[in-house]
C-alpha positions in Angstrom: -0.1 0.1 0.3 1.4 3.5 -1.0 1.8 6.1 1.8 1.5 9.4 0.7 2.6 12.9 2.3 0.2 15.6 3.3 0.5 17.4 0.6 -0.3 14.6 -1.5 -3.1 13.3 0.7 -4.9 16.7 -0.1 -4.0 16.5 -3.7 -6.0 13.2 -3.5 -9.2 15.3 -1.6 -9.3 17.5 -4.2 -9.3 15.2 -6.9 -11.9 13.7 -5.9 -14.0 16.4 -5.0 -13.1 17.3 -9.2 -13.1 13.9 -10.4 -15.9 11.6 -8.4 -17.7 14.4 -8.0 -18.1 15.2 -4.9 -18.5 18.9 -2.6 -16.0 18.9 0.0 -18.4 19.1 2.5 -19.8 15.8 1.6 -16.1 14.6 2.2 -15.7 15.9 5.5 -19.3 13.8 6.7 -17.6 10.5 5.2 -14.3 11.3 7.4 -16.3 12.2 9.9 -18.9 9.1 10.1 -15.7 6.9 9.6 -14.4 8.3 12.8 -17.6 8.1 14.6 -17.9 4.7 14.0 -14.4 3.7 15.0 -15.3 5.7 17.9 -18.7 4.1 19.1 -16.8 -0.1 18.4 -14.1 1.7 20.8 -16.4 3.5 23.2 -19.6 1.8 23.6 -20.7 3.5 26.8 -22.9 6.1 25.5 -23.4 7.6 29.4 -19.7 8.6 29.1 -19.4 12.3 28.2 -17.3 13.0 24.5 -15.9 16.7 24.9 -14.7 17.6 21.0 -12.2 20.1 21.4 -11.9 21.9 17.9 -10.2 24.9 16.2 -12.1 26.6 13.1 -10.4 25.0 10.1 -11.3 22.0 8.0 -9.9 19.8 11.2 -12.3 21.8 13.4 -15.1 21.4 10.8 -14.7 17.0 11.3 -15.0 17.4 15.0 -18.1 19.3 14.7 -19.8 16.6 12.7 -18.3 14.0 14.3 -20.2 15.7 17.4 -23.8 15.7 14.7 -23.5 12.0 14.8 -22.4 10.6 17.8 -25.4 12.6 19.2 -28.0 10.2 16.8 -25.8 7.3 18.3 -27.4 8.6 22.0 -23.9 9.9 23.2 -23.8 13.1 25.1 -21.2 14.9 22.9 -20.3 18.7 23.4 -17.9 20.7 21.2 -15.5 23.3 22.6 -15.0 25.7 19.5 -11.4 27.4 20.1 -12.0 30.7 18.1 -8.6 31.8 18.3 -7.5 33.6 15.2 -11.6 34.6 13.6 -11.1 33.0 10.8 -13.2 29.9 9.6 -13.4 27.5 6.8 -16.6 27.5 4.9 -16.8 23.6 5.6 -16.4 24.6 9.4 -19.3 26.8 9.4 -21.1 24.2 6.7 -21.3 22.0 9.7 -21.9 24.0 12.4 -25.3 25.2 10.4 -26.1 22.0 10.3 -26.3 20.7 13.7 -29.2 19.9 15.2 -31.5 22.6 16.4 -32.6 23.9 20.2 -28.7 22.8 21.1 -29.2 19.4 21.1 -25.1 19.4 20.7 -23.8 22.1 22.9 -21.4 24.1 21.4 -19.2 26.4 23.4 -16.9 29.3 21.8 -14.0 29.6 23.8 -12.2 33.2 23.1 -9.0 32.1 25.0 -7.6 29.2 26.5 -8.5 30.5 30.4 -11.8 29.8 29.3 -11.4 26.1 28.4 -13.6 24.6 31.4 -13.1 22.1 34.1 -13.1 18.9 32.6 -14.2 15.3 34.8 -12.4 12.4 35.0 -14.3 10.1 32.9 -14.9 12.6 30.1 -13.3 11.6 26.5 -11.4 14.3 24.5 -11.3 14.2 21.0 -8.2 16.7 19.6 -10.3 18.4 16.4 -7.9 21.2 17.1 -5.6 21.1 13.5 -4.6 17.5 12.4 -2.6 17.6 9.3 -3.8 21.3 8.0 -1.3 22.5 10.6 2.0 24.1 8.9 4.3 25.5 11.6 4.7 25.2 15.7 2.5 25.6 17.9 2.7 29.0 19.6 0.8 31.4 21.8 -2.7 30.6 22.7 -2.5 27.5 20.8 0.6 25.8 22.6 -1.0 27.0 26.4 -4.0 25.1 25.1 -2.7 22.3 24.0 -0.3 22.1 26.8 -3.7 22.4 29.2 -5.3 19.4 27.2 -2.1 17.2 27.9 -2.1 17.9 31.6 -5.3 16.3 31.8 -5.3 12.9 33.1 -8.3 11.9 30.2 -8.1 10.0 27.7 -7.3 11.9 24.5 -8.0 10.9 20.8 -7.4 12.6 18.2 -9.0 12.8 14.6 -6.5 12.7 11.8 -3.0 13.4 13.6 -3.0 15.0 16.8 -2.4 18.2 16.8 1.1 19.9 16.0 2.7 16.9 15.1 3.9 17.0 11.8 2.8 13.9 9.7 6.2 14.2 7.3 9.1 15.5 9.4 10.0 15.7 12.8 8.4 17.8 15.4 11.1 19.2 17.6 7.2 21.4 19.8 4.5 20.9 21.4 1.7 18.9 20.4 -1.2 16.8 21.3 -0.6 13.7 23.1 -3.3 11.1 22.2 -4.0 7.8 23.7 -5.3 7.0 20.2 -4.9 8.4 16.5 -7.5 7.6 13.4 -6.2 8.7 10.8 -8.4 8.7 7.0 -6.9 7.2 3.5 -3.8 6.0 5.1 -1.5 6.1 7.9 0.5 9.2 8.2 4.6 8.4 8.1 5.1 9.8 11.8 3.0 6.8 12.5 6.2 4.8 12.4 8.5 6.3 14.2 9.8 5.8 17.8 9.9 9.0 18.8 6.6 9.6 18.0 4.9 6.5 20.2 3.5 9.2 23.2 2.3 11.8 20.6 -0.1 9.5 18.4 -0.9 6.3 20.8 -2.2 3.2 19.2 -3.4 4.4 15.6 -5.9 3.3 13.3 -7.1 4.0 9.5 -9.7 4.0 7.2 -10.6 4.4 3.5 -12.7 7.5 3.2 -13.5 6.2 -0.2 -10.9 8.6 -2.3 -11.2 8.5 -6.0 -8.8 5.1 -6.7 -6.9 6.6 -9.8 -5.1 9.2 -8.0 -3.3 6.3 -5.7 -3.0 4.2 -9.2 -1.0 7.1 -10.7 0.5 9.0 -8.2 4.7 7.4 -6.9 5.7 8.0 -3.5 8.7 6.6 -2.2 7.2 5.5 1.1 4.4 2.3 1.2 3.5 0.0 4.1 3.2 -4.5 3.8 -0.3 -5.1 4.0 -1.6 -8.7 4.5 -2.6 -8.5 0.5 1.3 -7.1 -0.6 2.3 -10.1 1.5 0.2 -12.5 -0.2 0.9 -11.4 -3.6 4.1 -12.2 -3.5 3.5 -15.8 -2.6 4.9 -18.6 -4.8 2.1 -21.7 -5.5 4.0 -25.1 -5.0 4.0 -27.4 -8.2 2.8 -31.3 -7.2 6.5 -32.5 -8.6 8.3 -30.3 -6.8 11.3 -31.8 -4.8 13.9 -30.8 -2.6 16.4 -29.4 -5.4 13.5 -27.4 -6.2 13.2 -25.2 -3.6 16.9 -24.3 -3.1 20.1 -25.3 -1.2 20.6 -22.3 1.9 23.9 -22.1 3.8 24.1 -20.5 7.1 27.0 -19.2 8.7 26.4 -18.7 12.7 27.6 -19.4 16.4 30.6 -20.0 18.2 30.9 -21.6 21.5 28.5 -20.3 24.1 26.6 -18.8 21.1 25.1 -21.8 19.3 21.6 -20.9 20.2 21.2 -17.9 18.2 22.4 -20.6 15.2 19.6 -23.0 16.2 17.2 -20.4 16.0 18.0 -19.5 12.4 18.3 -23.1 11.0 14.8 -23.7 12.3 13.6 -20.6 11.1 15.2 -20.9 7.9 13.6 -25.0 7.4 10.3 -23.0 8.3 11.0 -20.3 6.0 10.4 -23.6 3.6 14.0 -23.6 1.8 14.6 -27.6 0.4 18.0 -28.1 1.8 19.7 -26.2 4.6 23.7 -26.6 5.8 25.1 -25.0 8.8 28.7 -23.9 8.8 29.5 -23.7 12.7 32.2 -24.4 15.0 32.9 -28.3 15.9 31.7 -27.4 19.3 28.3 -26.7 17.6 27.6 -30.2 15.7 25.9 -32.0 18.5 23.8 -28.9 19.3 22.2 -28.5 15.8 22.2 -32.1 14.7 19.8 -32.5 17.8 18.4 -29.9 17.6 17.8 -29.4 14.2 18.0 -32.3 12.8 16.8 -31.8 9.1 19.7 -29.4 8.5 22.8 -30.7 7.7 26.5 -29.1 9.0 29.8 -28.4 8.1 32.0 -28.2 10.9 34.8 -25.6 11.3 38.4 -26.8 11.5 37.8 -24.4 14.6 36.5 -26.2 17.8 35.1 -22.5 19.0 34.6 -20.1 16.5 34.3 -19.1 12.7 38.0 -19.2 10.7 37.1 -20.4 7.2 34.5 -20.9 4.4 33.2 -24.3 2.9 32.7 -25.0 -0.8 30.2 -22.2 -1.4 29.1 -23.5 -5.0 26.5 -25.7 -3.6 24.4 -23.0 -2.2 21.4 -21.2 -3.3 21.4 -18.2 -0.8 24.0 -17.3 1.9 22.9 -15.9 5.5 25.6 -15.0 8.3 26.7 -13.2 11.7 24.4 -14.7 14.6 25.9 -15.3 17.0 29.9 -15.6 15.5 32.1 -13.4 17.4 34.6 -10.6 16.9 37.6 -12.8 16.6 39.9 -11.5 14.4 40.2 -15.0 12.2 36.4 -14.7 12.0 36.6 -10.8 10.6 39.4 -12.1 8.1 36.5 -14.9 7.6 33.7 -13.2 6.4 35.7 -10.4 4.4 36.8 -13.6 1.9 33.0 -14.4 1.7 32.1 -11.0 0.7 34.6 -11.1 -1.4 33.9 -14.5 -2.7 29.8 -15.0 -2.4 27.9 -14.7 -6.1 24.8 -16.0 -4.3 22.2 -13.7 -2.3 23.3 -12.5 1.5 21.6 -12.1 4.4 23.9 -10.2 7.3 23.3 -9.9 10.8 24.5 -9.2 14.4 28.1 -9.5 14.6 28.7 -10.2 10.9 27.1 -5.9 10.8 29.8 -5.3 14.0 32.8 -6.5 11.8 31.5 -4.7 9.0 31.1 -1.2 10.9 34.5 -1.7 12.1 36.1 -2.3 8.5 33.7 0.2 6.2 35.8 0.2 3.8 34.6 -3.4 3.0 31.3 -2.3 2.6 32.6 -2.2 -1.8 33.0 -6.0 -1.6 29.7 -6.3 -1.0 27.8 -7.9 -3.3 24.5 -5.8 -5.4 21.2 -6.7 -3.3 23.2 -7.9 0.1 20.1 -7.8 2.9 21.7 -6.4 5.9 19.5 -6.8 8.7 20.3 -4.1 11.7 18.9 -3.4 14.9 18.9 0.7 15.6 22.4 0.5 17.4 23.5 -1.8 14.9 22.6 0.6 12.1 24.4 3.6 13.8 27.6 1.8 14.5 27.0 1.2 10.4 26.4 4.6 8.9 26.5 7.0 12.7 24.1 8.6 14.3 20.9 10.9 13.9 19.4 13.3 15.5 15.8 12.1 14.9 13.9 9.2 13.4 13.4 11.0 10.1 16.4 11.6 9.8 17.3 7.8 10.4 15.1 7.0 8.2 16.4 9.5 5.1 20.0 7.9 5.5 19.0 4.2 6.0 17.6 4.9 2.5 20.2 6.9 1.2 22.6 4.0 2.5 20.7 1.4 0.8 20.8 3.5 -2.9 24.9 4.2 -2.1 25.6 0.5 -1.4 23.2 -0.9 -3.8 21.4 -2.8 -0.9 18.7 -3.9 1.3 18.5 -2.6 4.3 15.8 -3.8 7.3 16.0 -1.9 10.2 14.2 -3.5 12.9 11.9 -2.0 15.4 8.1 -1.8 16.1 7.4 -1.1 12.5 10.4 -2.8 10.6 11.8 -0.8 8.2 13.0 -1.6 4.6 14.9 0.8 2.7 15.2 -0.8 -0.9 18.4 -0.1 -3.6 15.7 2.5 -5.7 14.9 4.8 -3.0 11.5 3.6 -1.4 11.0 2.3 2.0 8.6 -0.4 3.1 7.5 -0.3 6.7 5.7 -3.3 7.9 2.2 -3.9 9.9 3.0 -7.0 12.1 4.7 -8.0 15.1 4.4 -6.8 18.7 6.8 -5.8 21.7 6.5 -9.4 22.9 9.0 -9.9 20.4 11.0 -7.2 21.9 13.2 -10.8 23.2 16.5 -12.3 22.6 17.1 -14.2 19.6 14.3 -12.5 17.5 17.0 -11.5 14.7 18.4 -14.4 14.6 14.6 -15.8 13.9 14.3 -13.3 10.9 17.9 -14.2 9.6 17.0 -17.6 9.2 13.3 -16.7 7.3 15.2 -14.4 4.9 17.8 -16.7 3.8 15.4 -19.6 3.6 13.4 -17.5 1.0 16.3 -16.3 -0.6 17.4 -19.4 -1.4 14.0 -20.3 -2.9 14.8 -17.8 -6.0 12.2 -15.2 -4.3 13.9 -12.1 -4.9 15.9 -9.5 -2.2 12.9 -7.3 -2.6 10.0 -10.0 -2.2 12.1 -11.9 0.2 12.4 -9.0 2.6 8.7 -7.9 2.2 7.6 -11.6 2.9 10.1 -12.5 5.2 9.1 -9.2 8.3 5.5 -10.0 7.4 5.8 -13.1 8.1 8.2 -12.8 11.1 5.8 -10.2 12.7 2.8 -12.3 12.1 4.2 -15.9 13.8 4.5 -13.4 16.7 1.2 -12.3 16.3 -0.2 -15.2 16.4 2.2 -16.6 19.3 1.3 -13.5 21.6 -2.2 -14.7 21.3 -1.2 -17.9 22.6 1.5 -17.0 25.1 1.1 -13.8 26.3 3.8 -10.7 25.0 5.5 -11.1 28.7 5.4 -14.8 28.1 6.8 -15.2 24.8 10.7 -16.5 23.9 12.1 -16.5 20.3 11.6 -20.2 19.8 8.0 -19.1 20.0 8.3 -17.6 16.2 9.6 -20.9 14.5 7.2 -22.8 16.1 4.4 -20.2 14.6 5.8 -19.6 11.4 3.6 -22.6 10.1 0.6 -20.8 11.3 1.3 -17.8 10.0 1.8 -19.1 6.4 -1.4 -20.9 6.6 -2.8 -17.4 7.7 -1.5 -16.4 4.3 -2.3 -18.6 2.4 -6.0 -19.4 2.7 -7.8 -16.6 0.8 
């Protein structure tokens, strides 16, 4: 799914108004209807008062329309119009005029933040001040009002975007801190970055029927991986296929004391559907691997404790390296030889990335379309610090283009930077996956997909989606605190089933 900027969404609105055609106020009613239905599902107690704090622009118009629609569903909805500037949008005024008669929806006009009334603890506050319409930092009375709202103990939900938050760039100043945010048509890019977690809260989005042709013809560098995207990448298995059909993967993982990483990666690689798997490991890991992952073959290094040499690479269709290998100088030199020698798709994780960070001139050895899977600290070691998440995302995309590689930056919404400059945010997964070994599972999964012939981009998109989906299924059964990385391997089969079934 394409992820559009605020400017593009405005253009999409205008395109819809012109080509559907539909009046702008009717489009606003669609948005308000979607928000009101969402709110009613989440907060079904109609006895709970709802206070909508509205500006006088289009986001405020959304808020007034929401109040009217909630009134029809028997909510006690009040609107506090913050008329600090004296300018109104035409659609805002139209929504005020459409309110039911006899003050069925109470509307208060505030001339300053000081007039905001005392709020009872059970009141649900809806932020309809600015949404995505604001183009500058909050100042003066608006900043005072938002600070006052944020200081309340009440739950806050935001229409489209928390007021004061920029959708497309870092927000250094004040914004509403919402517990939940509901966005129209597509999510906002700001939702995917940790720096905005306390501002956005839990978020959802819904189509309001904007014209599909605009989305089809409009280009963007940003996308989200949806279930439909992942399903479109699936490759059905032929009735007459055999183990040779699905590739032979090589994993170079493990050292003395860290063989668990090799076990997790190997299990995930097999669950990825690979035909054959060989794990190259120090001699100390042979019994562990052949006991824990009997489906995998093993290649023993001459060292008892760590990786020092390359096996014959000619048999393999993809190679994953780095999980638990350590930073021994002999291991670093073996990695260098692998980068210089390999002619098949590569996945580099964990200590392979840390070795690469110590030898930045080795980037020139990376084969085109190599996949790197850093977590944020590993990313910083590789490419340097960033002032904020937007800057880090720009750096990720720039480095992916510069080196012609894929950078899978792991996190709550794992971001995949591609050599063509695009970036995809994953939509599966949960905090229960924040446990040692989760990254090893992803490495094995990606390597297994690449070995089967999935393109590097398709393997990244499908792999991160499956990885997160396995985590979601595991959390539903085991709980988030009770999850361990091995659960991700165990639930990969069910994750495949969820995608394969229509």
